[in-house]
DRENLUM-15253 format. One record per residue (C-alpha): residue in three letters; residue number from 1; chain; y, x, z. Coordinates in nm, 2 decimals, always signed. Layout:
N
SITE,ALA,NUM,A,Y,X,Z
...
// end
This chain:
241
SITE,MET,1,A,+0.70,+2.97,-0.02
SITE,ASN,2,A,+0.44,+3.06,-0.28
SITE,TYR,3,A,+0.27,+2.80,-0.51
SITE,SER,4,A,-0.06,+2.80,-0.31
SITE,THR,5,A,+0.13,+2.73,+0.01
SITE,LYS,6,A,+0.31,+2.44,-0.16
SITE,ILE,7,A,-0.02,+2.30,-0.27
SITE,LYS,8,A,-0.17,+2.32,+0.08
SITE,TRP,9,A,+0.12,+2.15,+0.25
SITE,SER,10,A,+0.15,+1.89,-0.02
SITE,PHE,11,A,-0.21,+1.79,+0.04
SITE,ILE,12,A,-0.15,+1.78,+0.42
SITE,SER,13,A,+0.16,+1.57,+0.37
SITE,SER,14,A,-0.01,+1.32,+0.14
SITE,ILE,15,A,-0.31,+1.28,+0.36
SITE,MET,16,A,-0.09,+1.23,+0.66
SITE,ALA,17,A,+0.11,+0.97,+0.48
SITE,SER,18,A,-0.20,+0.78,+0.38
SITE,ILE,19,A,-0.33,+0.78,+0.74
SITE,LEU,20,A,+0.01,+0.65,+0.87
SITE,TRP,21,A,+0.02,+0.38,+0.61
SITE,VAL,22,A,-0.33,+0.27,+0.69
SITE,ILE,23,A,-0.23,+0.24,+1.05
SITE,GLY,24,A,+0.09,+0.06,+0.95
SITE,ASP,25,A,-0.11,-0.19,+0.73
SITE,VAL,26,A,-0.36,-0.26,+1.01
SITE,PHE,27,A,-0.09,-0.32,+1.27
SITE,VAL,28,A,+0.14,-0.54,+1.06
SITE,ALA,29,A,-0.11,-0.74,+0.85
SITE,GLY,30,A,-0.46,-0.65,+0.97
SITE,PHE,31,A,-0.57,-1.00,+1.05
SITE,ASP,32,A,-0.84,-1.22,+0.91
SITE,VAL,33,A,-0.72,-1.57,+1.00
SITE,ASN,34,A,-0.86,-1.91,+0.92
SITE,PRO,35,A,-0.57,-2.14,+0.82
SITE,ALA,36,A,-0.75,-2.44,+0.96
SITE,ASP,37,A,-0.70,-2.31,+1.31
SITE,TYR,38,A,-0.33,-2.37,+1.26
SITE,PRO,39,A,-0.29,-2.73,+1.14
SITE,LEU,40,A,+0.09,-2.72,+1.18
SITE,PHE,41,A,+0.10,-2.49,+0.87
SITE,SER,42,A,-0.23,-2.58,+0.69
SITE,GLU,43,A,-0.17,-2.96,+0.72
SITE,THR,44,A,+0.18,-3.06,+0.84
SITE,TYR,45,A,+0.38,-2.81,+0.63
SITE,ALA,46,A,+0.12,-2.72,+0.37
SITE,ASN,47,A,+0.34,-2.82,+0.09
SITE,GLU,48,A,+0.65,-2.64,+0.22
SITE,LEU,49,A,+0.54,-2.28,+0.26
SITE,ASP,50,A,+0.27,-2.02,+0.17
SITE,VAL,51,A,+0.00,-2.12,+0.42
SITE,ASN,52,A,-0.19,-1.80,+0.41
SITE,LEU,53,A,+0.12,-1.59,+0.47
SITE,ALA,54,A,+0.24,-1.82,+0.74
SITE,VAL,55,A,-0.07,-1.79,+0.95
SITE,LEU,56,A,-0.15,-1.43,+0.88
SITE,MET,57,A,+0.06,-1.27,+1.15
SITE,LEU,58,A,+0.07,-1.54,+1.41
SITE,GLU,59,A,-0.17,-1.36,+1.64
SITE,GLY,60,A,+0.03,-1.03,+1.63
SITE,SER,61,A,+0.27,-0.95,+1.91
SITE,THR,62,A,+0.63,-0.85,+1.82
SITE,ASN,63,A,+0.57,-0.50,+1.93
SITE,ARG,64,A,+0.25,-0.47,+1.72
SITE,LEU,65,A,+0.42,-0.60,+1.40
SITE,MET,66,A,+0.73,-0.39,+1.46
SITE,PHE,67,A,+0.52,-0.07,+1.51
SITE,GLY,68,A,+0.32,-0.15,+1.19
SITE,GLY,69,A,+0.63,-0.21,+0.99
SITE,LEU,70,A,+0.81,+0.10,+1.11
SITE,ILE,71,A,+0.54,+0.37,+1.12
SITE,ALA,72,A,+0.47,+0.32,+0.75
SITE,SER,73,A,+0.82,+0.25,+0.62
SITE,MET,74,A,+0.96,+0.56,+0.79
SITE,SER,75,A,+0.69,+0.79,+0.66
SITE,ALA,76,A,+0.68,+0.69,+0.29
SITE,PHE,77,A,+0.86,+1.00,+0.19
SITE,LEU,78,A,+0.55,+1.20,+0.28
SITE,PHE,79,A,+0.38,+1.06,-0.03
SITE,LEU,80,A,+0.63,+1.24,-0.25
SITE,PRO,81,A,+0.45,+1.57,-0.23
SITE,GLY,82,A,+0.13,+1.38,-0.33
SITE,VAL,83,A,+0.30,+1.26,-0.64
SITE,TRP,84,A,+0.41,+1.61,-0.71
SITE,LEU,85,A,+0.05,+1.72,-0.68
SITE,ALA,86,A,-0.06,+1.47,-0.94
SITE,PHE,87,A,+0.20,+1.60,-1.17
SITE,GLN,88,A,+0.07,+1.96,-1.13
SITE,TYR,89,A,-0.26,+1.86,-1.28
SITE,PHE,90,A,-0.11,+1.78,-1.62
SITE,LYS,91,A,-0.20,+2.05,-1.88
SITE,ASP,92,A,+0.14,+2.02,-2.04
SITE,GLN,93,A,+0.41,+1.91,-1.80
SITE,THR,94,A,+0.68,+1.90,-2.07
SITE,LYS,95,A,+0.51,+1.61,-2.25
SITE,PRO,96,A,+0.68,+1.26,-2.22
SITE,TYR,97,A,+0.36,+1.10,-2.08
SITE,ALA,98,A,+0.35,+1.36,-1.80
SITE,TRP,99,A,+0.71,+1.32,-1.67
SITE,ILE,100,A,+0.71,+0.94,-1.73
SITE,THR,101,A,+0.40,+0.90,-1.52
SITE,TYR,102,A,+0.56,+1.13,-1.26
SITE,PHE,103,A,+0.88,+0.92,-1.26
SITE,VAL,104,A,+0.70,+0.59,-1.23
SITE,LEU,105,A,+0.50,+0.72,-0.93
SITE,ILE,106,A,+0.82,+0.85,-0.76
SITE,ILE,107,A,+0.97,+0.50,-0.81
SITE,SER,108,A,+0.66,+0.34,-0.65
SITE,VAL,109,A,+0.71,+0.55,-0.34
SITE,VAL,110,A,+1.08,+0.45,-0.32
SITE,LEU,111,A,+0.99,+0.08,-0.35
SITE,MET,112,A,+0.71,+0.08,-0.09
SITE,PRO,113,A,+0.90,+0.07,+0.24
SITE,LEU,114,A,+1.10,-0.26,+0.18
SITE,GLY,115,A,+0.80,-0.46,+0.07
SITE,HIS,116,A,+0.60,-0.33,+0.37
SITE,SER,117,A,+0.86,-0.39,+0.64
SITE,ASP,118,A,+0.93,-0.74,+0.51
SITE,PHE,119,A,+0.59,-0.85,+0.66
SITE,TYR,120,A,+0.73,-0.79,+1.00
SITE,TYR,121,A,+1.03,-1.01,+0.95
SITE,SER,122,A,+0.83,-1.29,+0.78
SITE,GLY,123,A,+0.57,-1.27,+1.06
SITE,GLU,124,A,+0.83,-1.31,+1.33
SITE,LEU,125,A,+0.99,-1.60,+1.15
SITE,PHE,126,A,+0.66,-1.79,+1.11
SITE,LYS,127,A,+0.59,-1.73,+1.47
SITE,ALA,128,A,+0.93,-1.88,+1.56
SITE,ILE,129,A,+0.84,-2.19,+1.36
SITE,TYR,130,A,+0.51,-2.22,+1.53
SITE,HIS,131,A,+0.65,-2.18,+1.88
SITE,THR,132,A,+0.98,-2.38,+1.86
SITE,ASP,133,A,+1.06,-2.75,+1.88
SITE,PRO,134,A,+1.01,-2.94,+1.56
SITE,ILE,135,A,+1.38,-3.03,+1.55
SITE,ALA,136,A,+1.45,-2.67,+1.45
SITE,HIS,137,A,+1.18,-2.66,+1.18
SITE,PRO,138,A,+1.38,-2.78,+0.88
SITE,TYR,139,A,+1.62,-2.49,+0.90
SITE,LEU,140,A,+1.35,-2.24,+0.98
SITE,LEU,141,A,+1.14,-2.36,+0.69
SITE,GLU,142,A,+1.43,-2.32,+0.46
SITE,MET,143,A,+1.48,-1.97,+0.59
SITE,SER,144,A,+1.11,-1.89,+0.55
SITE,ARG,145,A,+1.13,-1.98,+0.18
SITE,GLY,146,A,+1.40,-1.72,+0.13
SITE,PHE,147,A,+1.21,-1.46,+0.34
SITE,THR,148,A,+0.89,-1.53,+0.14
SITE,LYS,149,A,+1.07,-1.49,-0.19
SITE,VAL,150,A,+1.22,-1.15,-0.08
SITE,LEU,151,A,+0.88,-1.04,+0.04
SITE,TYR,152,A,+0.70,-1.12,-0.28
SITE,ILE,153,A,+0.97,-0.97,-0.50
SITE,ALA,154,A,+0.99,-0.65,-0.30
SITE,TRP,155,A,+0.62,-0.62,-0.22
SITE,GLY,156,A,+0.50,-0.74,-0.56
SITE,THR,157,A,+0.73,-0.51,-0.75
SITE,ALA,158,A,+0.62,-0.21,-0.54
SITE,ILE,159,A,+0.25,-0.30,-0.60
SITE,ILE,160,A,+0.30,-0.35,-0.98
SITE,VAL,161,A,+0.48,-0.02,-1.02
SITE,LEU,162,A,+0.23,+0.16,-0.80
SITE,LEU,163,A,-0.07,+0.02,-0.99
SITE,ALA,164,A,+0.10,+0.10,-1.33
SITE,GLY,165,A,+0.17,+0.46,-1.23
SITE,TRP,166,A,-0.18,+0.54,-1.11
SITE,LEU,167,A,-0.34,+0.35,-1.40
SITE,MET,168,A,-0.13,+0.56,-1.64
SITE,PHE,169,A,-0.26,+0.87,-1.45
SITE,SER,170,A,-0.62,+0.76,-1.48
SITE,ILE,171,A,-0.59,+0.69,-1.85
SITE,LEU,172,A,-0.44,+1.03,-1.91
SITE,VAL,173,A,-0.73,+1.19,-1.71
SITE,PHE,174,A,-0.97,+1.00,-1.94
SITE,MET,175,A,-0.78,+1.13,-2.24
SITE,ASN,176,A,-0.83,+1.49,-2.12
SITE,LYS,177,A,-0.45,+1.54,-2.07
SITE,THR,178,A,-0.50,+1.69,-1.73
SITE,LYS,179,A,-0.69,+1.98,-1.57
SITE,LEU,180,A,-0.93,+1.73,-1.41
SITE,PRO,181,A,-1.27,+1.63,-1.56
SITE,ARG,182,A,-1.26,+1.29,-1.74
SITE,TRP,183,A,-1.48,+1.13,-1.48
SITE,ALA,184,A,-1.22,+1.20,-1.22
SITE,GLY,185,A,-1.01,+0.92,-1.36
SITE,LEU,186,A,-1.24,+0.69,-1.17
SITE,LEU,187,A,-1.12,+0.85,-0.84
SITE,SER,188,A,-0.76,+0.73,-0.87
SITE,PRO,189,A,-0.63,+0.48,-0.61
SITE,VAL,190,A,-0.65,+0.20,-0.86
SITE,PHE,191,A,-1.02,+0.24,-0.92
SITE,LEU,192,A,-1.10,+0.32,-0.56
SITE,THR,193,A,-0.94,-0.01,-0.46
SITE,ILE,194,A,-1.14,-0.20,-0.72
SITE,PHE,195,A,-1.46,-0.03,-0.58
SITE,GLN,196,A,-1.38,-0.18,-0.24
SITE,LEU,197,A,-1.38,-0.54,-0.36
SITE,PRO,198,A,-1.76,-0.60,-0.33
SITE,ILE,199,A,-1.75,-0.47,+0.03
SITE,ARG,200,A,-1.47,-0.70,+0.12
SITE,MET,201,A,-1.64,-1.00,-0.03
SITE,ALA,202,A,-1.97,-0.92,+0.14
SITE,LEU,203,A,-1.81,-0.90,+0.49
SITE,PRO,204,A,-1.79,-1.21,+0.70
SITE,GLN,205,A,-1.46,-1.32,+0.85
SITE,SER,206,A,-1.38,-1.05,+1.11
SITE,GLU,207,A,-1.12,-0.80,+1.22
SITE,LEU,208,A,-1.29,-0.54,+1.01
SITE,ARG,209,A,-1.24,-0.75,+0.69
SITE,GLY,210,A,-0.88,-0.80,+0.79
SITE,TYR,211,A,-0.83,-0.43,+0.82
SITE,LEU,212,A,-0.99,-0.36,+0.48
SITE,ILE,213,A,-0.79,-0.63,+0.31
SITE,SER,214,A,-0.46,-0.52,+0.45
SITE,ALA,215,A,-0.51,-0.14,+0.42
SITE,GLY,216,A,-0.72,-0.14,+0.10
SITE,PHE,217,A,-0.48,+0.05,-0.12
SITE,ASN,218,A,-0.38,+0.30,+0.13
SITE,LEU,219,A,-0.74,+0.37,+0.22
SITE,SER,220,A,-0.78,+0.44,-0.15
SITE,TYR,221,A,-0.49,+0.68,-0.13
SITE,LEU,222,A,-0.65,+0.86,+0.17
SITE,ILE,223,A,-0.99,+0.89,-0.01
SITE,PHE,224,A,-0.82,+1.00,-0.33
SITE,PHE,225,A,-0.62,+1.28,-0.17
SITE,ILE,226,A,-0.92,+1.40,+0.04
SITE,LEU,227,A,-1.14,+1.41,-0.27
SITE,LEU,228,A,-0.87,+1.58,-0.47
SITE,ALA,229,A,-0.84,+1.85,-0.20
SITE,ILE,230,A,-1.21,+1.90,-0.16
SITE,LEU,231,A,-1.31,+1.90,-0.53
SITE,PHE,232,A,-1.00,+2.02,-0.73
SITE,ARG,233,A,-0.77,+2.20,-0.49
SITE,LYS,234,A,-0.87,+2.55,-0.62
SITE,GLN,235,A,-0.77,+2.46,-0.97
SITE,LEU,236,A,-0.41,+2.45,-0.86
SITE,GLN,237,A,-0.42,+2.73,-0.61
SITE,GLU,238,A,-0.54,+2.98,-0.86
SITE,VAL,239,A,-0.22,+2.92,-1.07
SITE,GLU,240,A,+0.08,+3.11,-0.94
SITE,LYS,241,A,+0.42,+2.99,-1.07
// end
């Protein structure tokens, strides 16, 4: 396989991964819920759990949450060619800043599946609390605290590493360490996610807002790889290795 073909299939893989993760996000957490609609959590147990997380997935069926958790988690590896693509844009790939950024982005992909799939398990547990007799709630509430801790450690770590990796990439683009123009640093998933914030805040409570909130970063991934393919693909295809 020649270099240009590798570039082509890497773009296809990363765009496909982004689409699958957007679908996964929407199915597992694409809800815009008013906590007040569920007084059991927003009032009765407000001091014993994370209310926003507890009510988030109550309206999702088991099959929907399961599908959302699995479709993304089992396709995360498709992001790896996208990380490789980002590495190809460095002018000097032997520099520590290039391979450190590459390494951090690879780690972010490895960490993504657990944090994502944890939403399914947490959602099912909170649904169990909501639909079972109060006599079972003390044990389930204790269990939910453990589930929530694991979710936030796994998901939070993945997000932090992901943001750090792409912020490092953007900074290096701004510093002219890549083959991309400096302004392209604003097209990284970090900045594309920031650009979405005004839209989210302007939207009223709705399914659409729930979709944007849940899938915001992976929508940014999708836009990033599409723009990269449209604007800067030829820069890599012209270089045979």
